[in-house]
TORKOL-983099 format. One record per residue (C-alpha): x negated, y, z; residue in three letters. Coordinates in pm, whole numbers, plus 50000, padded with zeros to 5 digits. Example, Ala and Ser with C-alpha at 12.3 -4.5 7.8 and 13.67 -1.06 7.14 Angstrom:
2
487704955050780ALA/486334989450714SER/
***
This chain:
926
497175251752064MET/493645241952152ALA/492105207752109ALA/490045190552372SER/487195166652323SER/486055140452572PRO/482495147952456HIS/482745185652431ALA/479875190952677THR/477425168352494THR/477405184752152ASP/473935187752006THR/472775197851658PRO/472105160851593LEU/475575149251700ASP/477095136051378LYS/480655141351509ASP/480195178051591THR/481625189351252PRO/484745168551319LEU/485265184451658ARG/484655218751508ASP/487325212651242ASP/489835199651496ILE/489225229451722ARG/489635253051427LEU/492895237251315LEU/494145234951673GLY/493405271751727ARG/495225281451407LEU/498215260451511LEU/498185276551857GLY/498025311451707ASP/500925302851479THR/502935288951767LEU/502375320451974ARG/503275343451686GLN/506345324151574GLN/507815311951904GLU/506485336052166GLY/503955335652448GLN/506185316652692ALA/506615286352465LEU/502945287152374TYR/502025285652743GLU/504515257352799LEU/502935236952520VAL/499465243752663GLU/500595233053010GLN/502055200852869VAL/498835194552677ARG/496605199152982ARG/498845176653192THR/498885150152918ALA/495085150652904ILE/494895143553276GLN/497395115153234PHE/495515100352936ALA/492095102553103ARG/492965091153453HIS/496525077153436ASN/497305096153758HIS/500875091653882PRO/500815128753971GLU/500025137753611ALA/502855115853486ARG/505225131653736ALA/504015165853632GLY/504675158353266MET/508165145953352ALA/508835177653554ALA/507815198753255LEU/509575179352980LEU/512715163153123ASP/514665195153194PRO/513765212252865LEU/516725225252663PRO/516985209252323GLN/515695239552131ALA/512535241952344GLN/512015204352337ALA/512055205351959GLN/509365232351954VAL/507155211152181VAL/507725180451963VAL/506885199451647ARG/503735214251800ALA/502305180551904PHE/503415163751581SER/501755189751364TYR/498555188351568PHE/498335150851504LEU/498845156551132GLN/496065182551131LEU/493805158851325ALA/494425132551057ASN/493305156750788ILE/490165165850981ALA/489305129151041GLU/489755120050676ASP/487525148750568GLU/484925138750826HIS/484865102950697HIS/484235116150346LEU/481565139550482ARG/479805110450653ARG/479975089050341ARG/478535117050128ARG/475715122250379ALA/474955084950371HIS/474975083849993ASP/472645114049974LEU/470225099950231ALA/467505074750154ASP/469525046750313ALA/470775012750200PRO/474165013150024PRO/477025013950273ARG/479104982750327GLU/482164983250106GLY/480525003149829SER/480124988849482LEU/476364993849503ALA/476274972549819HIS/478364945149656ALA/476264943949339LEU/473064944349541GLY/474294915049750ARG/475244895349438LEU/471864901849279ALA/470114891049600ALA/472204859149606ASP/470924850649259GLY/474214856049078VAL/473444858148706SER/474634885748476ALA/476444858948275GLU/478374846448580ALA/479294882048673LEU/480394889648317ALA/482564858248316ASP/484404869548630VAL/484804905048502LEU/486184891648175GLY/489324878548346HIS/489324900348659ALA/492334919248788LEU/492304941649094VAL/495704957449147ALA/497004976749445PRO/500794978549409VAL/502715008149553LEU/505975000549728THR/508725023049856ALA/509135007250197HIS/510375033250446PRO/507495038750685THR/506215069850509GLU/507975096150715VAL/506195126350567GLN/507935148050312ARG/506125155049987GLN/506125192550053SER/504165186450373LEU/501845161750204ILE/501025187749936HIS/500235212750211ASN/498025186950383HIS/496095182550059ARG/495535220150041LEU/494195220950397ILE/491885191850314ALA/490555210450010ARG/489935241750217LEU/488015222050482LEU/486025205350206ASP/485205239550058GLU/483845251350394ARG/481685220450421GLU/480265217550071ARG/479675253849979GLN/477695282150133ARG/480395308350146LEU/479775345350131THR/481435365850408PRO/484155375250162GLU/484705339050055GLU/484735327450418ALA/487365353450502ALA/489485341650208ASP/489125305850324ASN/490205315450676ASP/493215333750538THR/494235304450320CYS/493945280250614LEU/495985303350835THR/498645306250566ASP/498725268550514ALA/499295262150885VAL/502015288650892LEU/503715272750591ARG/503545239350764MET/505175253551077TRP/507975269250877GLN/508605238550658THR/511415215450758ARG/509875183050884MET/512915161350815LEU/514885154050501ARG/518545164650521PRO/519665134350322VAL/518285099650263ARG/515895095249974LEU/517315078749667ASN/515305055049453VAL/514385081349194ILE/513075103849472ASP/510845074849574GLU/509735070449213VAL/508725106949197ARG/506845103549525ASN/504955073849384GLY/504125092649064ILE/502645121049270SER/499775098049369TYR/498995091949004PHE/499005129348942GLU/496815136549244GLU/494455106749243THR/494825076649017PHE/494925093948678PHE/491565110748730THR/489825087548975GLU/490405053648815LEU/488635064048491PRO/485805078848698ARG/485515046248893LEU/485245026048570TYR/482405048048444LEU/480675046548785GLN/480985008548789ALA/479455005448442GLU/476505027248544ARG/475865006848857GLN/476214973848671LEU/473494985248431ARG/471264994248727GLN/471654961248913HIS/472064938148613PHE/470144954248324PRO/470174940647973GLY/473974939447935GLN/476124966347766PRO/478734964048050TRP/481824978047887GLN/484474968548141LEU/487914957248033PRO/490844974348209PRO/490554951348510LEU/491634976248773MET/495214988448758ARG/497735003248998VAL/501174987248992GLY/504524997049137SER/507614981249287TRP/509425014549300ILE/512465012649076GLY/512214975049021GLY/512434960449372ASP/516094952649427ARG/515704927049707ASP/518224940349958GLY/518424974149787ASN/521754978449606PRO/520625012149472PHE/518104997349228VAL/520034992648904THR/519254988548536ALA/519605025948484GLU/517315032548781THR/514705009948624LEU/514965027848289ARG/514725061848455GLN/511725051248662ALA/509865040848349MET/510885072848166ARG/509485093948450LEU/506265074048463GLN/505805075248088SER/506535112348077SER/503845119248335MET/501235098748146ALA/501995114847811LEU/502025149847960ALA/498545143548104ARG/497295130147770TYR/498575161547600GLN/496865183447858ALA/493595164647814GLU/493825166647434ALA/494375204147462HIS/491385207947695ALA/489195187247461LEU/490225209447174GLY/488875239347367SER/485635221147447GLU/484925206047106LEU/484885236946886ALA/481985221346694LEU/481395234946345SER/480675211746056GLU/478255238745944LEU/476095227746238LEU/476905190646281VAL/477735162546042ARG/480925144046150PRO/481735109546021THR/484085105445723PRO/486635089545959ALA/486645120746177LEU/487035143445875LEU/489955122345754ALA/491585124346098LEU/491155162346095ALA/492635164645746GLU/495735145045850ARG/496475170946119ALA/497585195545848ALA/496375224946054ASP/496985256545848PRO/494745279946052SER/491745293345857PRO/490085301146192GLN/489565263746247ARG/488705253745892ALA/485115244345983ASP/486035228646321GLU/487075193046242PRO/487125180746605TYR/489585207946705ARG/491745200446403ARG/491675163346479ALA/492715170046837LEU/495515192946721ILE/496795163646518GLY/496445140146815ILE/498325165147032TYR/501135167446778ALA/501505129746767ARG/501485128047146LEU/504205154547161ALA/506285134546915ALA/505715102847119THR/506725121247435HIS/509965133247276ARG/510715098247149GLN/510195080647484LEU/511735107847700ASP/514225129747514PRO/514825149547835SER/511185160447859ALA/510435197647802PRO/509715203447432PRO/506015206347346GLN/505515208246972HIS/502325206246774GLY/501295230246501VAL/502855206646248ALA/505315177946249ASP/503695144446315ALA/504735108446354ALA/504765094046706PRO/502175068246802TYR/503345032346774ALA/501565024647101GLY/498585033247319PRO/496245012647101ASP/496885036546811ALA/496045066147031LEU/492945047947153GLY/491865042246793ALA/492045079746718ASP/490045087947031LEU/487455061846930ALA/487035080146597VAL/486135111746791LEU/483715093147019SER/481925074846737GLU/481565106646536SER/480085125946828LEU/477565098446893ARG/476605097446525SER/475145132646532HIS/473425132446870GLY/476345144147085SER/476745113247302ALA/476685135547611ALA/479895151947490LEU/481455118147418ALA/480605105747768ASN/482485133147952GLY/486145142447934ARG/486665122047618LEU/485355089947775ALA/487585095048078ARG/490585100547853LEU/489785069147654GLN/489635049047975ARG/492865064548101ALA/494685053947785VAL/493365018447828GLN/494485016748190VAL/497745036448193PHE/499025031647836GLY/502365048347770PHE/503855034248092HIS/501475047048364LEU/502035017348598ALA/503524982948540PRO/506774979548736ILE/507404946248904ASP/510904931948929LEU/511834915049258ARG/515064898749371GLN/516154874849645ASN/516574838549540SER/520094838049688ASP/521214863549430VAL/519674842949150HIS/521544812149274VAL/524884830349263ARG/524184845248920THR/523114812048766VAL/526064794348927ALA/528474818748768GLU/526854816048425LEU/527044778048438LEU/530624778048565ALA/531874803148308GLN/530244783348028ALA/531904751348149GLY/528534735548216ARG/528784730248596CYS/531714739348816ALA/529774743049144ASP/526034746349090TYR/525414759249444ALA/526714726449589ALA/524214705149396LEU/521224689649576PRO/517774701649474GLU/517014672449240ASP/520284677249051ALA/519634714749021ARG/516184708448876ILE/517514683448623ALA/520344706448510LEU/518114736948482LEU/515534716848291GLY/518154707048033GLU/519304742947992GLU/515764756047956LEU/515084730547683ALA/518184741147491SER/518214770747255THR/521954775047316ARG/522764805347532PRO/525094803247831LEU/525904839947833ARG/528734853847623SER/529914889147566SER/533474875647557TYR/533424863047916LEU/534194883348225ASP/531494881948494TYR/531374895148849SER/529824928948922GLU/526764912749079GLU/526134890248779THR/526584919048534ARG/524104939648734ALA/521514911848739GLU/521764905448367LEU/521604942848300ALA/518294945048488ILE/516704918948265PHE/518144935647955ASP/516584968348066ALA/513284950448122ALA/513344937347765ARG/514054972347630GLU/511254987647838ILE/508764962847701ARG/509884970647347GLN/509685008447396GLN/506705012747627HIS/504614982147551GLY/504304947447695SER/502064959647979ALA/504884980948119ALA/506654951648285LEU/504964917948326VAL/505934904048668ASN/509164889748809CYS/509024880349178ILE/511434857849367ILE/511824866149735SER/512684838349977LYS/511394811949737ALA/511634777849901ASP/512034752949617GLY/511354744149255VAL/514854753849149SER/514224789949254ASP/511624793248980MET/513734775648719LEU/516724797848797GLU/514614828548722LEU/513394811848402ALA/517004806148295LEU/517914842748358LEU/514894853548155LEU/515964830447875LYS/519484845347871GLU/517954879947839SER/515484872047560GLY/512374873847780LEU/511834836247758LEU/512284815447447ARG/513304778947466ALA/512584751247221GLY/509764726747155PRO/507154753847228GLU/508704775247503PRO/507224809447576ARG/507714835247845THR/506894871947811ASP/506564877548185VAL/505024860548488ASN/507324840648716LEU/506074846049071ILE/507344828949387PRO/507144847849716LEU/506674824250010PHE/507624843050325GLU/508504821450626THR/506164797950811ILE/508024768150670ASP/507844781950317ASP/504094787450349LEU/503594751950472GLN/505484737950171ARG/504194762549910SER/501504739849763ALA/503904710349733ALA/506444732549556ILE/503854745049307MET/502564709649249ASP/506094698049167ALA/506544727448931LEU/503324720648741PHE/504404684448698ARG/507414696048496LEU/506234696248131PRO/508534725148042GLY/507264747448320TYR/503624738248260ARG/504104748447897SER/505344782548012LEU/502244786948229VAL/500084778847928ALA/501664808047740THR/500504830948025ARG/496864821047978GLY/497054791548219ASP/497354816048509GLU/499884814048791GLN/500484841549039GLU/501804833549386VAL/502854859949636MET/502374854650008LEU/504564872650261GLY/502554885750553TYR/505204906450726SER/508094881850723ASP/505884852650819SER/504624873651110ASN/508174881651223LYS/509034844851185ASP/506084829251366GLY/503924855951524GLY/500584871551437PHE/498254842151497LEU/500394815351335THR/501194837451038SER/497514844350970GLY/496544807951002TRP/499394794350788GLU/498594820050520LEU/494964808850522TYR/495864771950497LYS/498434778950225ALA/495784796450017GLU/493424766850045ILE/496164742549946ALA/497314764349655LEU/493744767149524VAL/493434729249527GLN/496784723749354VAL/496034748849081CYS/492574734249021GLN/494104699548990ALA/496464712048717HIS/493884732948530GLY/495534765748631VAL/493804797248752ARG/495484810049069LEU/496074846949132ARG/497264855549481LEU/499454885549549PHE/499134895649912HIS/502244911950058GLY/500244930850317ARG/501784959150514GLY/500234990250659GLY/499974977651016SER/498314946551156VAL/501764934251258GLY/502604933050888ARG/499314918250768GLY/497464951150736GLY/494034961050857GLY/490824970850678PRO/491054958750318SER/487364951550270TYR/487044926550552HIS/490494912050482ALA/489474903350125ILE/486114889050232LEU/487934867850492ALA/489934849750223GLN/489244812450187PRO/486544802649935PRO/488064800849587GLY/491124821349675ALA/490064853149494VAL/488384842049169GLN/488084877749043GLY/491804884549077GLN/493834899449357ILE/496984919649391ARG/498114934949718LEU/500894957949827THR/500184992749959GLU/503045004450176GLN/504425033450372GLY/502155059450524GLU/499105038750423VAL/499585051050065ILE/499105087450159SER/496275079050400ALA/494335059150138LYS/495215077049816TYR/496435111649919GLY/493295129649799THR/491125122049496PRO/487895113949677GLU/489565092849946THR/491485074749674GLY/488405066949468ARG/486575054049776ARG/489425030649862ASN/489735018149504LEU/485995011849504GLU/486324991549825VAL/488944968949663LEU/486764962949357LEU/483604957149561ALA/485294932849800ALA/486884913549513THR/483534908649340LEU/481834898149664GLU/484614873949757ALA/484514858749408SER/480774854549362LEU/478854857349689ALA/477664825649857GLN/480434811850077GLN/479174777750175ALA/479024787650541GLY/482584800850532GLU/483924768550386ALA/482034747750642ALA/483314769150928ALA/486914766150806ALA/486654728350794GLN/484854725251126ARG/487174747851324PHE/490494737851168GLN/491474715551466PRO/490834744551705VAL/492934768551497MET/495704742851467ASP/495804739351845ALA/495784776951900LEU/498444782551637SER/500814756751782GLN/500624772652126ARG/500934808351992ALA/503924798651779PHE/505684782752076ALA/505054813252295ALA/506214837952030TYR/509344818851932ARG/510224813252298ALA/510254850752357LEU/511754864252035VAL/514204837351925TYR/514884816152234GLU/515174841452517THR/518824850252588PRO/519384887452549GLY/516124894652367PHE/517904910952070ALA/519694933852315THR/516404942252485TYR/514844950652149PHE/517764972252038GLN/517844992152362GLN/514124995352438SER/513085007452091THR/514245032851836VAL/515295006551583VAL/518875019751566SER/517675055451522GLU/515135044851258ILE/517985029651060ALA/519585064151048ALA/516395082850960LEU/516255095850602ASN/512945079650514ILE/513865055050241GLY/516585041750016SER/516555006150149ARG/518834995150437PRO/517014984350755ALA/518674950050765SER/519434924750496ARG/522844918750652LYS/525094939850878PRO/524124922451203SER/522004926851518GLN/520144894051467ARG/516344895551459ILE/516454871051166GLU/518364896050951ASP/516234926351037LEU/513604936050783ARG/510014932850895ALA/509354969850837ILE/511674984251107PRO/510774954651330TRP/507104964351336VAL/507735001751317PHE/509985000751624SER/507444982251839TRP/504745006751740SER/506905036651833GLN/507235024352192CYS/503465017552198ARG/503764980052253LEU/502694968551902MET/504044934352001LEU/503984917951653PRO/500224923451633GLY/499164903251938TRP/501934884552122TYR/501214847752179GLY/497434849152151PHE/496874850252526GLY/499074820052591SER/497394801452307ALA/493894806652440VAL/494964799952799GLU/496474766452703GLY/493494757452486TYR/490984764852762LEU/492994744753012GLN/492794715052777ALA/489154722252683HIS/487304737552979PRO/484194743552764GLU/486234758152480GLY/485194794452525LEU/481814787052369ALA/483564772452063SER/485794803052030LEU/482794826052049ARG/480994805851784GLU/484094807551564MET/483964845351587ARG/480274846651498ARG/480354822451205THR/483834824851050TRP/484944856850877SER/488624847450898PHE/488594844251276PHE/486374874951320ALA/488764895751108SER/491764883151302LEU/490144892651635LEU/489004926351505SER/492534935251400ASN/493904924151736MET/491264944951913ASP/492514975651727MET/496174968351802VAL/495634962352173LEU/493714995252193ALA/496775013052055LYS/499134997852309THR/500035015852631ASP/502024996452888LEU/502665027353099ALA/504375044052803ILE/506115011752704ALA/507555007953054SER/509515040353008ARG/511145025652699TYR/511944994252894ALA/513845016353139ASP/516325023352858LEU/517634987652885VAL/520844989853083THR/520744954353219ASP/518184957353500VAL/517654919953535ALA/517164915553160LEU/514784945153151ARG/512644932153435SER/512554896553312ARG/511434904852957ILE/509114934153025PHE/507294915053299GLU/506854886453056ARG/505494909352786ILE/503164926653032SER/501784893553156ALA/501134881852799GLU/499434914952716TRP/497084911653015ALA/496344875552926LEU/495694884452562THR/493404913352651ARG/491394892452899ARG/490844863652659HIS/490114886152361LEU/487414905152550LEU/485924872252668ALA/485694858652314ILE/484334891652181LEU/481904893352474GLU/482944929252540GLN/483854948652853ASP/486344971652681GLU/488474972652371LEU/486884986952056LEU/483434984252212ALA/481884980551865ASP/484105006551694ASN/483105039451847ARG/484765059951575THR/488225045251624LEU/487855045452003ARG/487105082852003GLN/489945088951760SER/492405071951995LEU/490985091252291GLN/491655123352103LEU/495165113451999ARG/496555098852320SER/497145132252498PRO/499085144452196TYR/501155112952147MET/502075107752513ASP/504285138852536PRO/506005128152215LEU/506755094052361ASN/507935109852685HIS/510265133452502LEU/511485105952270GLN/512625085652571VAL/514315115852727GLU/516105124652402LEU/517195088552354LEU/518745089152701LYS/520735120252615ARG/521735106752275TYR/522875073352407ARG/524745090652691ALA/526995106952434GLY/525225138252306ASP/525175130151935THR/524605165651817SER/522665171051496ALA/519965190551684ARG/519395161951927LEU/519275136151647ALA/516785158151463ALA/514625159951775GLY/514515121851799ILE/513605119051434HIS/510805144651468ILE/509325124451756THR/509405093651532ILE/507565113651267ASN/504975126451514GLY/504225092751675ILE/503875076751332ALA/501385104151239SER/499415097551554GLY/499245059851504LEU/498685063151127ARG/499245026451034ASN/502425020651231SER/504775001651005GLY/
***
């Protein structure tokens, strides 16, 4: 299967994209050879014919090319159709690998050249801060309380199996080897053989899961990113950051606290997922802890091999000699090697700790019995003894290598690897609290109380040390499950340390009582202590999701802070309050433009409320992978936050296929972690006076645009009769619900209502049919109405783009989304709607809005074509379109057969493989 390039005739030695095209051609050739060998010459030629026809369709949109593709694909028997689908899907996956490697190649070339630091790098951020006159003291103050935390979630848009992801990583390493090293003919032949074998393995590996993932499968998938990337690259990033801080801000020691961590929702997020239980939570933490301790043991063993230093040649400190003596190592061969003996003792204690925290772990005993570590601080203290001793006799270079990275890993990952957040829907909390109050004879019908009465009652209970819960009372299954989760959380903190679980999030938070209900449940489980000086062991975090919730979020938090009892709890958390903002649900509720603007305004209002109450605000951004769920480039998204909204602290979700794209390989992962840290420092400390002035000046314009966009979006999605039917029939949402890509149900309730559908399948479905509607709909109508009311308004909109990062980022994301849409492809999905009048009415409306949006966006950007200033992405989409179009065409044809009554397993598998392939081609699709 060959790969074409729109620029194949213009390659020159100076063309910086030539290596990318070479890699894609190589991988395409290997895939074609594999296809010919495995499936025969006839199928290979069919795939090639489809590819050539698709290229003509993508380049020229000729009706003849489209008809030719239909003539080739529509009559295909199911077995042949599946081969075609797999061929195009795997090519797109290989193209992704080649593109990722090329991006790393370009970054390395930039870093090696005598060029200014690239935007998004830590060196660029520190250089900007130094140029702005930021003092070392101001920077140290921010770093002293900073927190930068990407949080992995198990949302089901990652359609790749782990076995395939591991193979992708191997292919990436082999491409990297070809690039970085001058291979001998023998080595080059070995590399070719390994690449050929990897592509063959990929072809012969089942693309789909036979059964749906369970939560523990998702936990293991999440842990794989720690094994592959985070465990090694986070410590490296800390050491890199300290070096660069010393270069740009000399005179400070710059020993960073563990400010950058990776969190997880996997195993603790039970909002709408009945499969997350107390036992699931315990098992998730056991698996995480086991991985961390196994890596510590491996590192201790490796250090023992490296540090065979003889006390006949060096003079260790008395503390090191005492640590070696406590190891009770009987071997005379190591009698003069105190570092090795000390590490043998450390290994033995780690093995004992591992057995204690995970009795099911494979036994790994030390040379002698040893007591387990009481916690990661005790392990850190032993490692510090080694480091200080090495430095004392001129061996700082040895202390600054593997040992320093291990010390940092222990600081960051502890004995828990990643803190697990708990999340639950406020409706569940209401029912649980109501039952506790009713069973205790305190309130017969709590749910019927108005908000003021709820607040008063909950305040009284939180002030009382008397428990409501009793082991002698019989509770419903739901209440028992909720209480069991909090009990498990308390046990995890006791066993694995307080850093293992620190956050409890309330979905669908829309009032003060939601927060107090969570506080009461924490109190009943021993995680919050009542009395004259109340304390909470965990953070209580509201998640504001709908447009209305965002608009009222600041008033809700103000009312909370005015409650003396709650304000006392915040004081016990260091006077910090975290608030989570829901990007995806607010988008589904109000559309892309209104969601972005209401999020921005909510942040400003929350900053002001927290400042008024002497509280430091930390925002947790529930961003998705796609623009329709709040995604987009992280660097510019963070810099586009309102002034004062970052303050050195930010948490954000990483979801679906974005996790593997950003953190699937070590170097890519470290680069993306560096971007988050750099952007956070810039957003916290760089001069933002112009940004604040622009926000204030252009607020009336954004309000006017938002009102019009909201009306247009709601009119289509929630007020058009039959729209839910159109959505169900013109997309693969029903088939996505059956795809084995995650443990969570697609809808919160068993209904066809858009309101009950989760934002993930909502966005994912629109991307599959190449409409990407949640990422742009309503913008065209908004601008059209604004310009009719303000004939000179285009100049204002252009000035907004030039001077306001928020608006520029919003337009940039929309530019990307519109470039990924294809109305010709989308029209074939519209043909699946059985009601012809409904189909015509809605698709014509969508098409008109798309044209209006594109026209106004290009006018504001002052561009003639989409992605005019993003050549890299434009070329990537040009490459991908001919390989996605046949997948879309076949998906529509297979859906017709399936919905006509052919529900065979082979046909269903074919549909699911097309979903996989299109998601690979779009990359950030859900």
